ZADO-1210 file (C-alpha; in nm, 4 decimals, padded with zeros to 6 digits):
<atoms>
<atom x="-01.3982" y="-04.1993" z="01.4476" code="MET" pos="1"/>
<atom x="-01.1592" y="-04.2067" z="01.1542" code="LYS" pos="2"/>
<atom x="-00.7878" y="-04.2008" z="01.2207" code="HIS" pos="3"/>
<atom x="-00.5709" y="-03.9330" z="01.0615" code="PRO" pos="4"/>
<atom x="-00.3033" y="-04.0726" z="00.8328" code="LYS" pos="5"/>
<atom x="00.0503" y="-03.9855" z="00.9366" code="ILE" pos="6"/>
<atom x="00.2853" y="-03.9612" z="00.6383" code="ILE" pos="7"/>
<atom x="00.6484" y="-03.9371" z="00.7412" code="PHE" pos="8"/>
<atom x="00.9107" y="-03.8051" z="00.5005" code="TYR" pos="9"/>
<atom x="01.2683" y="-03.8746" z="00.5968" code="GLU" pos="10"/>
<atom x="01.4717" y="-03.6167" z="00.4050" code="ARG" pos="11"/>
<atom x="01.8392" y="-03.5733" z="00.3415" code="LYS" pos="12"/>
<atom x="02.0266" y="-03.2737" z="00.4785" code="PHE" pos="13"/>
<atom x="02.0154" y="-02.9785" z="00.4542" code="PRO" pos="14"/>
<atom x="01.6391" y="-03.0382" z="00.4856" code="SER" pos="15"/>
<atom x="01.4721" y="-03.1643" z="00.7997" code="ALA" pos="16"/>
<atom x="01.2116" y="-03.4383" z="00.7978" code="ASN" pos="17"/>
<atom x="00.8476" y="-03.3497" z="00.7342" code="MET" pos="18"/>
<atom x="00.5305" y="-03.5007" z="00.8777" code="ILE" pos="19"/>
<atom x="00.2062" y="-03.4674" z="00.6854" code="LEU" pos="20"/>
<atom x="-00.1061" y="-03.5287" z="00.8947" code="ILE" pos="21"/>
<atom x="-00.3668" y="-03.6241" z="00.6370" code="LYS" pos="22"/>
<atom x="-00.7103" y="-03.5600" z="00.7836" code="ASP" pos="23"/>
<atom x="-01.0099" y="-03.3340" z="00.7261" code="GLN" pos="24"/>
<atom x="-00.7820" y="-03.0401" z="00.8089" code="LEU" pos="25"/>
<atom x="-00.4411" y="-03.1408" z="00.6709" code="PRO" pos="26"/>
<atom x="-00.1381" y="-03.0253" z="00.8707" code="ILE" pos="27"/>
<atom x="00.2235" y="-03.0131" z="00.7541" code="LEU" pos="28"/>
<atom x="00.4864" y="-03.0166" z="01.0276" code="VAL" pos="29"/>
<atom x="00.8015" y="-02.8347" z="00.9093" code="ASP" pos="30"/>
<atom x="00.8857" y="-02.7493" z="00.5481" code="THR" pos="31"/>
<atom x="01.2514" y="-02.8362" z="00.4843" code="GLY" pos="32"/>
<atom x="01.5347" y="-02.6208" z="00.3513" code="PHE" pos="33"/>
<atom x="01.4466" y="-02.3305" z="00.1236" code="GLY" pos="34"/>
<atom x="01.6297" y="-02.4614" z="-00.1820" code="SER" pos="35"/>
<atom x="01.3978" y="-02.7650" z="-00.1808" code="GLU" pos="36"/>
<atom x="01.0684" y="-02.5748" z="-00.1615" code="ALA" pos="37"/>
<atom x="00.9450" y="-02.6968" z="-00.5019" code="LYS" pos="38"/>
<atom x="01.0264" y="-03.0541" z="-00.4026" code="GLU" pos="39"/>
<atom x="00.8264" y="-02.9949" z="-00.0839" code="THR" pos="40"/>
<atom x="00.5318" y="-02.8787" z="-00.2957" code="GLU" pos="41"/>
<atom x="00.5530" y="-03.1961" z="-00.5063" code="GLN" pos="42"/>
<atom x="00.5712" y="-03.4175" z="-00.1956" code="ILE" pos="43"/>
<atom x="00.2446" y="-03.2668" z="-00.0745" code="ILE" pos="44"/>
<atom x="00.0797" y="-03.3195" z="-00.4134" code="LYS" pos="45"/>
<atom x="00.2025" y="-03.6788" z="-00.4342" code="ASP" pos="46"/>
<atom x="00.0263" y="-03.7444" z="-00.1028" code="ALA" pos="47"/>
<atom x="-00.3022" y="-03.6498" z="-00.2680" code="GLY" pos="48"/>
<atom x="-00.3322" y="-03.3061" z="-00.1090" code="ILE" pos="49"/>
<atom x="-00.3326" y="-02.9799" z="-00.3019" code="SER" pos="50"/>
<atom x="-00.0952" y="-02.7329" z="-00.1298" code="PRO" pos="51"/>
<atom x="-00.3668" y="-02.4665" z="-00.1216" code="GLU" pos="52"/>
<atom x="-00.5747" y="-02.7205" z="00.0688" code="GLY" pos="53"/>
<atom x="-00.3300" y="-02.7345" z="00.3579" code="LEU" pos="54"/>
<atom x="-00.5026" y="-02.6148" z="00.6710" code="HIS" pos="55"/>
<atom x="-00.1831" y="-02.5200" z="00.8503" code="LEU" pos="56"/>
<atom x="00.1942" y="-02.5459" z="00.8568" code="ILE" pos="57"/>
<atom x="00.3316" y="-02.6042" z="01.2074" code="VAL" pos="58"/>
<atom x="00.6998" y="-02.5338" z="01.2741" code="ASN" pos="59"/>
<atom x="00.8668" y="-02.7223" z="01.5566" code="THR" pos="60"/>
<atom x="01.1247" y="-02.4402" z="01.5649" code="HIS" pos="61"/>
<atom x="01.2650" y="-02.1697" z="01.3419" code="TYR" pos="62"/>
<atom x="01.5953" y="-02.3080" z="01.2110" code="HIS" pos="63"/>
<atom x="01.6442" y="-02.2891" z="00.8349" code="SER" pos="64"/>
<atom x="01.6154" y="-02.6623" z="00.7715" code="ASP" pos="65"/>
<atom x="01.2672" y="-02.6674" z="00.9303" code="HIS" pos="66"/>
<atom x="01.1165" y="-02.3411" z="00.7991" code="VAL" pos="67"/>
<atom x="01.2845" y="-02.3007" z="00.4610" code="GLY" pos="68"/>
<atom x="00.9760" y="-02.3864" z="00.2587" code="GLY" pos="69"/>
<atom x="00.7501" y="-02.1524" z="00.4552" code="ASN" pos="70"/>
<atom x="00.7972" y="-01.8484" z="00.2329" code="SER" pos="71"/>
<atom x="00.7306" y="-02.0354" z="-00.0917" code="TYR" pos="72"/>
<atom x="00.4178" y="-02.2131" z="00.0334" code="LEU" pos="73"/>
<atom x="00.2802" y="-01.9069" z="00.2079" code="GLN" pos="74"/>
<atom x="00.3280" y="-01.6751" z="-00.0902" code="LYS" pos="75"/>
<atom x="00.2106" y="-01.9187" z="-00.3575" code="LYS" pos="76"/>
<atom x="-00.0758" y="-02.0899" z="-00.1718" code="PHE" pos="77"/>
<atom x="-00.1531" y="-01.8568" z="00.1206" code="ARG" pos="78"/>
<atom x="-00.1024" y="-02.1365" z="00.3702" code="VAL" pos="79"/>
<atom x="-00.1135" y="-02.0212" z="00.7321" code="LYS" pos="80"/>
<atom x="00.1825" y="-02.0880" z="00.9573" code="ILE" pos="81"/>
<atom x="00.1920" y="-02.1665" z="01.3277" code="ALA" pos="82"/>
<atom x="00.4877" y="-02.1508" z="01.5678" code="ALA" pos="83"/>
<atom x="00.5614" y="-02.0907" z="01.9325" code="HIS" pos="84"/>
<atom x="00.4824" y="-01.7300" z="02.0227" code="ARG" pos="85"/>
<atom x="00.8377" y="-01.6473" z="02.1338" code="TRP" pos="86"/>
<atom x="00.9837" y="-01.7374" z="01.7964" code="GLU" pos="87"/>
<atom x="00.6814" y="-01.6015" z="01.6103" code="ALA" pos="88"/>
<atom x="00.7385" y="-01.2578" z="01.7612" code="ASN" pos="89"/>
<atom x="01.0987" y="-01.2546" z="01.6390" code="LEU" pos="90"/>
<atom x="00.9859" y="-01.3588" z="01.2906" code="ILE" pos="91"/>
<atom x="00.6995" y="-01.1125" z="01.2664" code="ASN" pos="92"/>
<atom x="00.8998" y="-00.8138" z="01.3923" code="THR" pos="93"/>
<atom x="01.1833" y="-00.8978" z="01.1496" code="ARG" pos="94"/>
<atom x="01.4343" y="-00.9219" z="01.4313" code="ASP" pos="95"/>
<atom x="01.7890" y="-00.9686" z="01.2885" code="PRO" pos="96"/>
<atom x="01.8370" y="-01.2602" z="01.5336" code="GLU" pos="97"/>
<atom x="01.5340" y="-01.4504" z="01.3982" code="ALA" pos="98"/>
<atom x="01.6076" y="-01.8129" z="01.3072" code="CYS" pos="99"/>
<atom x="01.9669" y="-01.7561" z="01.4305" code="SER" pos="100"/>
<atom x="02.0213" y="-01.7223" z="01.0563" code="ALA" pos="101"/>
<atom x="02.2804" y="-01.4453" z="01.0707" code="GLU" pos="102"/>
<atom x="02.4836" y="-01.6119" z="01.3465" code="TRP" pos="103"/>
<atom x="02.4748" y="-01.9474" z="01.1646" code="LEU" pos="104"/>
<atom x="02.5075" y="-01.7999" z="00.8129" code="ASP" pos="105"/>
<atom x="02.2025" y="-01.9918" z="00.6902" code="GLN" pos="106"/>
<atom x="01.9697" y="-01.8264" z="00.4357" code="PRO" pos="107"/>
<atom x="01.5987" y="-01.8039" z="00.5162" code="VAL" pos="108"/>
<atom x="01.3374" y="-01.6300" z="00.3018" code="GLU" pos="109"/>
<atom x="01.0762" y="-01.4083" z="00.4726" code="PRO" pos="110"/>
<atom x="00.7482" y="-01.5390" z="00.6080" code="TYR" pos="111"/>
<atom x="00.4821" y="-01.4451" z="00.8616" code="GLU" pos="112"/>
<atom x="00.3550" y="-01.6523" z="01.1528" code="VAL" pos="113"/>
<atom x="-00.0264" y="-01.6391" z="01.1600" code="ASP" pos="114"/>
<atom x="-00.0956" y="-01.8515" z="01.4674" code="LEU" pos="115"/>
<atom x="00.1085" y="-01.7949" z="01.7832" code="LEU" pos="116"/>
<atom x="00.1209" y="-02.1099" z="01.9934" code="LEU" pos="117"/>
<atom x="00.1681" y="-02.1686" z="02.3656" code="SER" pos="118"/>
<atom x="00.2127" y="-02.4756" z="02.5824" code="ASP" pos="119"/>
<atom x="-00.0994" y="-02.6974" z="02.5979" code="ASN" pos="120"/>
<atom x="-00.2688" y="-02.5353" z="02.2994" code="ASP" pos="121"/>
<atom x="-00.4478" y="-02.7805" z="02.0729" code="GLU" pos="122"/>
<atom x="-00.4330" y="-02.8134" z="01.6943" code="ILE" pos="123"/>
<atom x="-00.7342" y="-02.9843" z="01.5446" code="CYS" pos="124"/>
<atom x="-00.6906" y="-03.1911" z="01.2283" code="THR" pos="125"/>
<atom x="-01.0572" y="-03.2872" z="01.2011" code="GLY" pos="126"/>
<atom x="-01.0756" y="-03.6267" z="01.3674" code="ASN" pos="127"/>
<atom x="-00.7990" y="-03.5684" z="01.6206" code="ARG" pos="128"/>
<atom x="-00.6441" y="-03.2922" z="01.8256" code="SER" pos="129"/>
<atom x="-00.2706" y="-03.2638" z="01.8740" code="PHE" pos="130"/>
<atom x="-00.1491" y="-03.1065" z="02.1957" code="GLN" pos="131"/>
<atom x="00.1247" y="-02.8476" z="02.1704" code="VAL" pos="132"/>
<atom x="00.4064" y="-02.9151" z="02.4186" code="LEU" pos="133"/>
<atom x="00.6619" y="-02.6445" z="02.4772" code="HIS" pos="134"/>
<atom x="00.9888" y="-02.8423" z="02.4784" code="THR" pos="135"/>
<atom x="01.2673" y="-02.5798" z="02.4950" code="PRO" pos="136"/>
<atom x="01.6377" y="-02.6550" z="02.4760" code="GLY" pos="137"/>
<atom x="01.7430" y="-02.6806" z="02.1127" code="HIS" pos="138"/>
<atom x="01.5710" y="-02.3417" z="02.0812" code="THR" pos="139"/>
<atom x="01.3766" y="-02.1467" z="02.3414" code="LEU" pos="140"/>
<atom x="01.0572" y="-02.1728" z="02.1376" code="GLY" pos="141"/>
<atom x="01.0896" y="-02.5366" z="02.0372" code="HIS" pos="142"/>
<atom x="00.7606" y="-02.7285" z="02.0412" code="ILE" pos="143"/>
<atom x="00.6523" y="-03.0888" z="02.0020" code="SER" pos="144"/>
<atom x="00.3105" y="-03.2318" z="01.9136" code="LEU" pos="145"/>
<atom x="00.1335" y="-03.5122" z="02.1030" code="TYR" pos="146"/>
<atom x="-00.1797" y="-03.7047" z="02.0132" code="GLU" pos="147"/>
<atom x="-00.2805" y="-03.9120" z="02.3208" code="PRO" pos="148"/>
<atom x="-00.5401" y="-04.1481" z="02.1683" code="GLU" pos="149"/>
<atom x="-00.3028" y="-04.3054" z="01.9184" code="GLU" pos="150"/>
<atom x="00.0019" y="-04.2050" z="02.1252" code="GLU" pos="151"/>
<atom x="00.1711" y="-04.0165" z="01.8430" code="ILE" pos="152"/>
<atom x="00.4624" y="-03.7872" z="01.9260" code="PHE" pos="153"/>
<atom x="00.6331" y="-03.5453" z="01.6853" code="ILE" pos="154"/>
<atom x="00.9496" y="-03.4221" z="01.8544" code="CYS" pos="155"/>
<atom x="01.1342" y="-03.2015" z="01.6053" code="GLY" pos="156"/>
<atom x="01.4955" y="-03.1721" z="01.7201" code="ASP" pos="157"/>
<atom x="01.4340" y="-03.2428" z="02.0879" code="LEU" pos="158"/>
<atom x="01.5873" y="-03.5851" z="02.0336" code="PHE" pos="159"/>
<atom x="01.6528" y="-03.8334" z="01.7547" code="HIS" pos="160"/>
<atom x="01.6944" y="-04.2082" z="01.7403" code="SER" pos="161"/>
<atom x="02.0421" y="-04.2050" z="01.8969" code="GLN" pos="162"/>
<atom x="02.1151" y="-03.8356" z="01.9423" code="ASP" pos="163"/>
<atom x="01.9800" y="-03.5017" z="02.0633" code="VAL" pos="164"/>
<atom x="01.9543" y="-03.1687" z="01.8909" code="GLY" pos="165"/>
<atom x="02.2646" y="-02.9519" z="01.9224" code="TRP" pos="166"/>
<atom x="02.2452" y="-02.6765" z="02.1829" code="LEU" pos="167"/>
<atom x="02.3103" y="-02.3105" z="02.1114" code="ASN" pos="168"/>
<atom x="02.4308" y="-02.1712" z="02.4435" code="ILE" pos="169"/>
<atom x="02.5101" y="-01.8325" z="02.2857" code="PHE" pos="170"/>
<atom x="02.1655" y="-01.7643" z="02.1409" code="ARG" pos="171"/>
<atom x="01.9401" y="-01.9811" z="02.3584" code="GLU" pos="172"/>
<atom x="02.1260" y="-01.9455" z="02.6923" code="GLY" pos="173"/>
<atom x="02.3690" y="-02.1480" z="02.8998" code="VAL" pos="174"/>
<atom x="02.0787" y="-02.3228" z="03.0723" code="SER" pos="175"/>
<atom x="01.9841" y="-02.4906" z="02.7427" code="SER" pos="176"/>
<atom x="02.1186" y="-02.8220" z="02.8733" code="ILE" pos="177"/>
<atom x="01.8945" y="-02.8124" z="03.1795" code="GLN" pos="178"/>
<atom x="01.5933" y="-02.7036" z="02.9732" code="ARG" pos="179"/>
<atom x="01.6505" y="-02.9876" z="02.7255" code="SER" pos="180"/>
<atom x="01.6776" y="-03.2383" z="03.0082" code="LEU" pos="181"/>
<atom x="01.3535" y="-03.1109" z="03.1623" code="GLU" pos="182"/>
<atom x="01.1816" y="-03.1333" z="02.8219" code="SER" pos="183"/>
<atom x="01.3014" y="-03.4937" z="02.7760" code="VAL" pos="184"/>
<atom x="01.1871" y="-03.5816" z="03.1289" code="GLU" pos="185"/>
<atom x="00.8439" y="-03.4419" z="03.0508" code="ARG" pos="186"/>
<atom x="00.8167" y="-03.6523" z="02.7388" code="VAL" pos="187"/>
<atom x="00.9304" y="-03.9629" z="02.9298" code="ALA" pos="188"/>
<atom x="00.6068" y="-03.9464" z="03.1304" code="LYS" pos="189"/>
<atom x="00.3877" y="-03.9705" z="02.8206" code="LEU" pos="190"/>
<atom x="00.2475" y="-04.2866" z="02.6667" code="ASN" pos="191"/>
<atom x="00.3969" y="-04.2831" z="02.3178" code="ILE" pos="192"/>
<atom x="00.4136" y="-04.5499" z="02.0469" code="ARG" pos="193"/>
<atom x="00.4806" y="-04.3631" z="01.7223" code="GLN" pos="194"/>
<atom x="00.7647" y="-04.1090" z="01.7344" code="VAL" pos="195"/>
<atom x="00.8832" y="-03.8903" z="01.4498" code="TYR" pos="196"/>
<atom x="01.1901" y="-03.6688" z="01.4853" code="SER" pos="197"/>
<atom x="01.3339" y="-03.3910" z="01.2746" code="GLY" pos="198"/>
<atom x="01.6253" y="-03.5960" z="01.1397" code="HIS" pos="199"/>
<atom x="01.6901" y="-03.9619" z="01.0757" code="GLY" pos="200"/>
<atom x="01.4419" y="-04.2505" z="01.0535" code="PRO" pos="201"/>
<atom x="01.1204" y="-04.2934" z="01.2470" code="GLN" pos="202"/>
<atom x="01.2079" y="-04.3813" z="01.6054" code="ILE" pos="203"/>
<atom x="01.1272" y="-04.7495" z="01.6599" code="LYS" pos="204"/>
<atom x="01.2111" y="-04.7707" z="02.0301" code="ASP" pos="205"/>
<atom x="01.0933" y="-04.4502" z="02.2024" code="PRO" pos="206"/>
<atom x="01.1920" y="-04.5626" z="02.5516" code="ILE" pos="207"/>
<atom x="01.5476" y="-04.6390" z="02.4455" code="ARG" pos="208"/>
<atom x="01.5817" y="-04.3135" z="02.2518" code="SER" pos="209"/>
<atom x="01.4538" y="-04.1091" z="02.5470" code="ILE" pos="210"/>
<atom x="01.6923" y="-04.2935" z="02.7788" code="HIS" pos="211"/>
<atom x="01.9840" y="-04.2251" z="02.5438" code="THR" pos="212"/>
<atom x="01.8919" y="-03.8559" z="02.5221" code="ALA" pos="213"/>
<atom x="01.8620" y="-03.8273" z="02.9004" code="ARG" pos="214"/>
<atom x="02.2009" y="-03.9897" z="02.9612" code="LYS" pos="215"/>
<atom x="02.3749" y="-03.7670" z="02.7065" code="ARG" pos="216"/>
<atom x="02.2262" y="-03.4506" z="02.8536" code="LEU" pos="217"/>
<atom x="02.3186" y="-03.5578" z="03.2064" code="GLU" pos="218"/>
<atom x="02.6799" y="-03.6090" z="03.0925" code="LYS" pos="219"/>
<atom x="02.6776" y="-03.2658" z="02.9289" code="TRP" pos="220"/>
<atom x="02.5697" y="-03.1048" z="03.2555" code="LEU" pos="221"/>
<atom x="02.8895" y="-03.2425" z="03.4103" code="LYS" pos="222"/>
<atom x="03.1077" y="-03.1597" z="03.1102" code="ASN" pos="223"/>
<atom x="02.9759" y="-02.8571" z="02.9163" code="PRO" pos="224"/>
<atom x="03.2714" y="-02.8674" z="02.6720" code="ASP" pos="225"/>
<atom x="03.1022" y="-03.1642" z="02.5086" code="LYS" pos="226"/>
<atom x="02.8005" y="-02.9455" z="02.4305" code="VAL" pos="227"/>
<atom x="03.0221" y="-02.7045" z="02.2411" code="SER" pos="228"/>
<atom x="03.1986" y="-02.9763" z="02.0441" code="TRP" pos="229"/>
<atom x="02.8677" y="-03.1365" z="01.9507" code="HIS" pos="230"/>
<atom x="02.7315" y="-02.8013" z="01.8310" code="ALA" pos="231"/>
<atom x="03.0433" y="-02.6963" z="01.6369" code="CYS" pos="232"/>
<atom x="03.0584" y="-03.0215" z="01.4450" code="LYS" pos="233"/>
<atom x="02.6856" y="-03.0117" z="01.3651" code="ARG" pos="234"/>
<atom x="02.6964" y="-02.6483" z="01.2494" code="ILE" pos="235"/>
<atom x="03.0125" y="-02.6913" z="01.0444" code="PHE" pos="236"/>
<atom x="02.8773" y="-03.0074" z="00.8825" code="ALA" pos="237"/>
<atom x="02.5616" y="-02.8209" z="00.7841" code="PHE" pos="238"/>
<atom x="02.7751" y="-02.5432" z="00.6353" code="THR" pos="239"/>
<atom x="02.9688" y="-02.7944" z="00.4263" code="LEU" pos="240"/>
<atom x="02.6399" y="-02.9370" z="00.2997" code="MET" pos="241"/>
<atom x="02.4992" y="-02.5958" z="00.2054" code="MET" pos="242"/>
<atom x="02.8187" y="-02.5015" z="00.0206" code="LYS" pos="243"/>
<atom x="02.8880" y="-02.8497" z="-00.1151" code="ASN" pos="244"/>
<atom x="03.2288" y="-02.8375" z="00.0493" code="GLY" pos="245"/>
<atom x="03.4857" y="-02.5683" z="00.1172" code="LEU" pos="246"/>
<atom x="03.8166" y="-02.5367" z="-00.0622" code="GLN" pos="247"/>
<atom x="04.1147" y="-02.5682" z="00.1703" code="LYS" pos="248"/>
<atom x="04.2350" y="-02.2155" z="00.0979" code="ASP" pos="249"/>
<atom x="03.8950" y="-02.0562" z="00.1724" code="GLU" pos="250"/>
<atom x="03.8140" y="-02.2293" z="00.5018" code="ILE" pos="251"/>
<atom x="03.9925" y="-01.9808" z="00.7290" code="ASP" pos="252"/>
<atom x="03.8509" y="-01.6742" z="00.5542" code="HIS" pos="253"/>
<atom x="03.4975" y="-01.8111" z="00.5637" code="TYR" pos="254"/>
<atom x="03.4980" y="-01.9326" z="00.9261" code="LEU" pos="255"/>
<atom x="03.6563" y="-01.6154" z="01.0612" code="LEU" pos="256"/>
<atom x="03.3439" y="-01.4308" z="00.9479" code="ASN" pos="257"/>
<atom x="03.1035" y="-01.6689" z="01.1237" code="CYS" pos="258"/>
<atom x="02.9491" y="-01.5603" z="01.4529" code="GLY" pos="259"/>
<atom x="02.9169" y="-01.9153" z="01.5816" code="TRP" pos="260"/>
<atom x="03.2878" y="-01.9903" z="01.5240" code="LEU" pos="261"/>
<atom x="03.3959" y="-01.6703" z="01.6970" code="GLN" pos="262"/>
<atom x="03.1779" y="-01.7350" z="02.0010" code="ASP" pos="263"/>
<atom x="03.2594" y="-02.1007" z="02.0510" code="PHE" pos="264"/>
<atom x="03.6342" y="-02.0569" z="02.0008" code="SER" pos="265"/>
<atom x="03.6721" y="-01.7621" z="02.2371" code="ARG" pos="266"/>
<atom x="03.4241" y="-01.8442" z="02.5112" code="TYR" pos="267"/>
<atom x="03.3966" y="-02.2234" z="02.5100" code="SER" pos="268"/>
<atom x="03.7523" y="-02.3208" z="02.4211" code="PHE" pos="269"/>
<atom x="03.9412" y="-02.0065" z="02.5300" code="LYS" pos="270"/>
<atom x="04.1194" y="-01.9854" z="02.1943" code="LEU" pos="271"/>
<atom x="04.1479" y="-01.7210" z="01.9268" code="GLN" pos="272"/>
<atom x="03.9401" y="-01.8137" z="01.6232" code="ALA" pos="273"/>
<atom x="04.2548" y="-01.8569" z="01.4141" code="GLU" pos="274"/>
<atom x="04.3821" y="-02.1133" z="01.6628" code="GLU" pos="275"/>
<atom x="04.0568" y="-02.3049" z="01.6834" code="PHE" pos="276"/>
<atom x="03.9945" y="-02.3504" z="01.3102" code="ILE" pos="277"/>
<atom x="04.2657" y="-02.6164" z="01.2452" code="PRO" pos="278"/>
<atom x="04.1594" y="-02.7986" z="01.5628" code="ILE" pos="279"/>
<atom x="03.7986" y="-02.8062" z="01.4417" code="LEU" pos="280"/>
<atom x="03.8986" y="-02.9249" z="01.0939" code="VAL" pos="281"/>
<atom x="04.1137" y="-03.2023" z="01.2442" code="ASP" pos="282"/>
<atom x="03.8265" y="-03.3120" z="01.4669" code="GLU" pos="283"/>
<atom x="03.5853" y="-03.3210" z="01.1730" code="MET" pos="284"/>
<atom x="03.8232" y="-03.5565" z="00.9912" code="ILE" pos="285"/>
<atom x="03.9119" y="-03.7637" z="01.3001" code="ARG" pos="286"/>
<atom x="03.5455" y="-03.8218" z="01.3834" code="SER" pos="287"/>
<atom x="03.4610" y="-03.9129" z="01.0244" code="GLY" pos="288"/>
<atom x="03.2249" y="-03.6186" z="00.9832" code="ALA" pos="289"/>
<atom x="03.4236" y="-03.4826" z="00.6887" code="ALA" pos="290"/>
<atom x="03.7116" y="-03.5751" z="00.4595" code="SER" pos="291"/>
<atom x="03.9333" y="-03.4157" z="00.1942" code="TRP" pos="292"/>
<atom x="03.8440" y="-03.4631" z="-00.1706" code="TYR" pos="293"/>
<atom x="04.0367" y="-03.2786" z="-00.4457" code="ASN" pos="294"/>
<atom x="04.1460" y="-03.0182" z="-00.1935" code="ASN" pos="295"/>
<atom x="03.7870" y="-02.9618" z="-00.0735" code="TYR" pos="296"/>
<atom x="03.6592" y="-03.0448" z="00.2745" code="LEU" pos="297"/>
<atom x="03.3453" y="-03.2486" z="00.2110" code="ILE" pos="298"/>
<atom x="03.0927" y="-03.3737" z="00.4647" code="VAL" pos="299"/>
<atom x="03.0528" y="-03.7539" z="00.4713" code="THR" pos="300"/>
<atom x="02.6806" y="-03.7732" z="00.5581" code="ALA" pos="301"/>
<atom x="02.4369" y="-03.8051" z="00.2660" code="PRO" pos="302"/>
<atom x="02.2935" y="-03.4714" z="00.1540" code="TYR" pos="303"/>
<atom x="02.1278" y="-03.2935" z="-00.1356" code="THR" pos="304"/>
<atom x="02.3315" y="-03.0162" z="-00.2952" code="VAL" pos="305"/>
<atom x="02.1333" y="-02.6880" z="-00.2833" code="PRO" pos="306"/>
<atom x="02.0965" y="-02.5039" z="-00.6120" code="GLN" pos="307"/>
<atom x="02.3671" y="-02.2403" z="-00.6477" code="LYS" pos="308"/>
<atom x="02.1156" y="-01.9840" z="-00.7751" code="GLU" pos="309"/>
<atom x="01.9121" y="-02.0175" z="-00.4569" code="TRP" pos="310"/>
<atom x="02.2134" y="-02.0058" z="-00.2264" code="MET" pos="311"/>
<atom x="02.3462" y="-01.6962" z="-00.4035" code="ASP" pos="312"/>
<atom x="02.0390" y="-01.5031" z="-00.2869" code="LYS" pos="313"/>
<atom x="02.1827" y="-01.5202" z="00.0669" code="ASP" pos="314"/>
<atom x="01.8607" y="-01.3877" z="00.2220" code="ILE" pos="315"/>
<atom x="01.8665" y="-01.3293" z="00.6016" code="LYS" pos="316"/>
<atom x="01.6122" y="-01.1704" z="00.8398" code="PRO" pos="317"/>
<atom x="01.8038" y="-00.8420" z="00.8300" code="LYS" pos="318"/>
<atom x="01.7064" y="-00.8259" z="00.4584" code="ASP" pos="319"/>
<atom x="01.3379" y="-00.9016" z="00.5139" code="TRP" pos="320"/>
</atoms>
């Protein structure tokens, strides 16, 4: 039996990584940020696959950095899309909460989910079948893919090389920490050799990365404030990437209109939003996540600046 070829694309923010499973029935796992949809198309072509020849797009979850290319590929090439049924229902009914896009202020263009997935479903690529594992935590409908013969694991944002996906206690529930821990514990029982996550390089030492994720989540159970800090810094960093920085004078006005900032400040830190903003900015600088440059707060991690024309569309599920 032939082996499917796994092509891993480590992408800069605001896109997530992509995994192309090149087999008789080619599968693309996640599609990056919407502003990079044409680049995503070219990546597929460069791998020797015509986009219209894709058998399926599988989304690990519905955040903008993982589903942003869905609309472009579906409209132009009629590629079918698969996702966990809980998130698929929100997408297909055009629920304003879909993708948490409004709460996060992250644009996402409309798409339809054709195949609604559940735990233990199988996705055939021709020579192999990948098992769908429901691994909630980062989102309620987060899934991972597992191929037992070659021990391949695609984990989305369940965990990364030395980190875990941020947890949204206000949209996914306060038990997100426990759900994430249970998902990681489930994965720890699998035989895995090749691991691909949604951000960062291919994971070289799965056992160590799983151990690191488990320990962090266990600490968060004892100190939930750390969950909120982790999330706020990740969300704000993503915002700075999308906007290519925020001018000092516009930070307060912008953040005061963000649902995530309002919720975390009031309920996690027991502060008014106006009080929390300078604390958050100071922490971004102290931790090295951002710095001032010509009176702009700029994120320090490498990223690709989204095209202004695309960002100006500002499309959210409420507009779909």
